N, C-alpha and C positions, 0 to 999 in steps of 0.2 A: 339727642339720638342721632346719630345720621342720618339721610334718608338709603333711600335700596337705591343704587346704583343703577343704570341705564340696561348693563351686560348682564344683573340678575332677571331682570323684567324680559329678556330676551332668552334668556335660556328658559325659562319655569314657561312663557310663551312664544314657541320659537317661533310659530311661519307672519302671522302678519304683521307683528310685533320684531321682526326681527327689520323691516325697516321702520315703520312707524313709531316707534319711540326710540330708534338711534338716532345717538345723540346730533350730529349732522344733519338730519336730517326732520328732527320731531319737531322742529318749531319751525321752518316753513311752512311744512306741510299746514301746521294747526295755521299760520295764517293765509296761508291761499284758502282753506278751509274757510273760514271768516271774509275773506274778502269775496268769495265764490256765493256765499250768504246774501253781502251787501250787494253782490253784483243782480243776484235772482231779485233780490227786494226793492233796489231803487231801481233799479237798470228799467229794459222795454217791458221785463216779466210783470213786475207788480204796477210800473206807470198805468198801461194799458187797463187793467182792470179799474185802478182807482180815479182814471179822468172819468173811464165811463159809470161808474157808477155815482160820480158829481156829479155830472151830467142831468145824469135822471134823478137826482136830489133835487138841484138845483131848475130840474122843470116840473117836479114834486112843489116843491116850490112855491114857483110862480102860479100853479093851478091855485092853491091854496089860498092864497094873495090875492088871487080874483073872485075863488068864491065869495071870504071875507070883503071885500072892497064891494060887490055885486049885493051880499046882507045885508051891508050898510053897518057892521057891527060899530065900536064904539072905537075913535081913535086909537087910545089907550091901548086896546084890546090891539087893536091890529097892531100898531107897533109892537106889541110884546110878543105878539105869535112871530111876525113878520123879519121883526130886526133882532129880535132877541132867542125868540127858541129856534127857529127854522136855520137862522146865521150860525148859531152860535154851535145845537147838537149837531148838522149837519155838516160843518165843517169837519165836525170830529168822525164822523160816521164815515166820510169820505176814503176812509183812511182803512179801513176794514181791509180791504183787498192787500196794504202792506203789511198788516201788520199777524196776517192772515199766515202770511208767505213765511214771517220768519218765525214765527209761532211752528209751523208743520218743522222747518230746517232744522230747528233746536229738537224739535222733538225725534225726527232721526235722528239726529247724533245721541240724543238720549237711550234708542231704542237698541241700536246696534253694538254700543256700548262702549267708546268713543272718546265721549267724554268721562267713561274712570279710567282711558290710557291718559287723559290729560290730566286727572291728578297727578300721573306719576312722572308723565316727562316736565309740568313744571315747581312738581317738589323742592328740586337743587334750587329752580329762584324763588321759591315764594318767602320759601326758609329766610331769602336776605332780605324782606321784608316782615318777619316773622310771625310767619302765616306755616303751617305746615300745606301741602300739596294737596291732602280732603277738602283744604278753603276753596280752590274753584271752583268745585261744584256748586256752591248756592252763587261763589262771582259772577260765573258763566249763566245763570238764572237771572242773573240780576240785569243779562239784557233783552229778559222776556218780562218779567216784572218785579223789582224791587221787594214786596209783601213776600213773595213765598219763597224768596232766594234770605231775607231775614229770616224765615220762620226755621229755611232746610238752616241755617247757620247755628239755630239753635242745637242743633245734634253735633256737631261739632266736641271733640272731646274735652278740649282743657278753656276754660272762663277765659282767656286772651284771647285766641282763636274768636269767640263766639262773638266778644266787644268789637276786635279790630277788623273783622269782616267785616259784622253790623256794617261800621263806618265806614269803608270800602265800599261796600256792593250799591252804593248811589252814585258810583263815579263810572260804573258799568254801565251803559245807555242803553234804558229802559223801553218799552215798547211804546209808552206814553210821550213818549219826545218824539216818537219819527212823525205824526204830524206837523210839530214846528218847525222838524228837519224838511221833509216835503213842502209845508210852504214855502221854506225860504229859498227852498235850493231852488224851485220853480220856480223863483221871478229873479233870484240874484245869479244863481249860477245854474242855469237850464242847457248847458255844455259838459257840463263836470258831474253831475249828482253822487257819480258814484265816488267818483273819486274825494267829493267834499264830504261823504257820507264815512267814508271809512277815516279821514282825517278826526272826524269828530271820535268816535268810538274808538282809535288809538289815542287819542288824545286827555280821551277819561283812562282806558287803562294804565297810559305814562304816568300819569298825576296821581292814581291811587297806589302803585309802582314807588314816586317820588312820597308819596306822603307817609304810606309804610315803614316805609326805612327811616321816615325823622321818626314816627313815632315807637317804631322801635329800640332807637336811640337816647328816648324822653322819658316816656310816660310805659309804655308797652317792653320791658324789658324781661320778660319771662323768657324762657326758649321754648318755640314752639312743640306740639305734640305730636310721637312719630305716627306716621302714615299707617293706617294699616293696608297691609300689604293681600287683599282680596279684590282679583279682577275678576269678574264675570268672563264666560267666553263670549267673543263674535259669534254675532245671531244676523242674518236677515231679520228690519225693521217689522213686525206685523205691522199692515196697512191700516184695519181697522182701528189697531191700540194707537197709533200717529192718530190719526185722525180722529178719533175721539179727543186726546190732548187736543190738539188744534183746537176740534169743536167748543173743549171746557175752556179751551183759556180767551177764545173771540167774544161767547157766549158774557164770562167776564167780564171783557172787556166794553159790550155792547150794553148790559146792565149798570154798568158805573156812565156811559154815555145816555144812558136816559134817568141817573139816578144826580148822581155826582154833576156832570155836566150839566143835564136839566137845571138842576138848581142854580148851581156859578151864572149859566147863560140868563137866567132869569134875577139874580142880581144882579149883575152886571149893565144888565138892560137897566135898572131900574135907577139904581146907583148912576147911570152915563146921563137919563132922561131927567132926575128930580136936581134940587136945589139941595140949600141944607137947609133951609127955609119948608120943604117937599111942595115944593112948586115944578109942576111938569115945564120944561124949559123945552127948547129949540133949537139951541145951541150945545153944543156937549161941554166947550168950553166951561163952559158956570155951572157943569153936576158936579155932585161930592166924589164921585171917582177924578174927577179933574183934578179938583182940591187935592185929592190923598195922591194921588200920581206927583202934582207941580211941588209938593213937597219931599216925595225920596226921590225923583230926576235927578235933581243935583250929583247924590252919591253913583249915578253910571253917569255921568258927562264925562269923566275920566275914560271909561267906555267907550264914549261913541256913541252912543244911546241915551241923550238927556232928553230926549219928547219924551210928557205926561205920562202919551199912553204908551209907551212901552213901557215906564216905572208901572203902569197899571195894570197890565199885561202877568209879569213876573210876580207880581203881589199876589195876582187873583190864581197864578201857578202854582203858589204851595196848596191849594185845595186839589187841586190836581194840573199835572203837565197839561193836558190836551185841553184843559182853560185858559191855555196863551192864544191858542188859534180864535179861540171861540172869545175871547177879548177881544181881540184885534179883528175878529170881524164884524164886531157888532160896535167898535168904536170906528172905525173906517169904513163904512158901505159908500164902495163906489169909488172909496179910494188909493191908491197904489200904493206899497210900501216902499215904492223907492222915494215918496214924498220926504219920509221919518227912516231911512238908511240908505248907507253906503254900502257898498258892497265887502268894502274892510268892515264899518260895527257893524253891519248883519250877518257877519263870521262870528266876530266876539260876543253877540248877543246867542247866537247859537250855543257858546262856548260855556256863555253865562249857563244859560240853560242845562245844558251838558253837567253842570258840576254843583250847581248849588240846590242848595236844600230838598229834598225830596220830596214825597206830598204826604197829607196828614193821614192816612191810613200808613205807608209806610216809617214815619216817623211813629206811630202809635206802635207798630212792630216792632222797633228799634228800643221802645220803652221799658214793652211789655219782655221781649229778651234781654234784657240789660237788669230788669228790676228796679232801673233807676229813672226817672223823666227826666232828672236833671242833668245824666250822665244823655242823655234823648237830644235835650237841648241845646250842649254843650258841644253836639256832635254837629248839630242843624248851623249852630253859629260858624263852627269851624269849617262846616264845609262852603255856606258863603263869604266867609274869608276866603278861602283856597280862590273860589271863582272870581269872587271880585280881581282878586291880587293877579288869575293867570291872562283872565279878561284885558286887565288893562296890560299887560305882557304884551299882548296880542295885537290891541289896536295900537298903543303909544309903539311899537316894534315895525308893524306894520305902516305906520304912518311916518318915522323914520325912512323906511329905506326904499318907501314914495316917490319921497324929497328927494333922496341921494339919485335915485338911477332918475328919474322923470322931471322934475325942476334944475 
């Protein structure tokens, strides 16, 4: 069934939609809206409270370190608290303001009725990758968190829409990846954070589109379900509802920081503080985590980040993407990331973080939604393969262009 034409939407919703859903304006307006959200989230509006909170967390960690030192606690416990918990959990919590702004902006779009229009706007395009326009809402929700987005995809009318949307949602960069992006852009791209963030987000969108087109002509050949032609009226968003949704999402993020990230930070500290004989060590090069990372590192060498610490961070990132930040914070205390990455390899690393398998919670939701854990595992392996290929192309092409232009 063909999607509803733009003219039909404008006739039924004649005032704002005459402009917002007009073919020549709709996509540029949508892109501008997303760029504005990126600017508010990663520009001065988001960076100032993030830096202030990071400073407060650093001060609190320093005071706690002094108290533990003066109390003469066991050195192992002191290292666990200061190098494990404070470094891991604190580094993630410092990005709460950035994530709050993103959730606030997405809640505004949803409350005012614009997200429903995006479904109509995108329907002719999403059908080219085997999805109805209704799938665009779960995909956009994926920018907040993959788990509720995958759960929202379960409401799509056809089985193909549900499975394909669940496979593509992780390519829409979730908020859990924001701390990773912010950490690397602050170090390697401080003059162009918004540009780098926009490139990452649109790389995820473009990759999802290309993969969807491939799957449509191979594994998912059914016609997408017709788009329900129901649009809510525009209305001023309720500030109370927007703040309530933002608070609920922030509370969930903070809860994850104090549970999943706390447990991951403790485990990471243990793995990098002990060897395979369970002896506490001073040099993390001889740790269990180093052994695991060194075995995996050759897989990532063609992508520009063959250091074992980068490999270890990606492995722990499967538990939760914020764990990448906490892992690097634990493994590189007092060490600059520039000793491990170059700007090109750092961007390649960010692209891999963007595209590879989502967190365990998202995989669990995908498995339940598909009714098959094998399907969820195959999807995760496909995402890892796509991440490797895209990062390989970016790093190798970037290195070749650098040689041609500057050598």
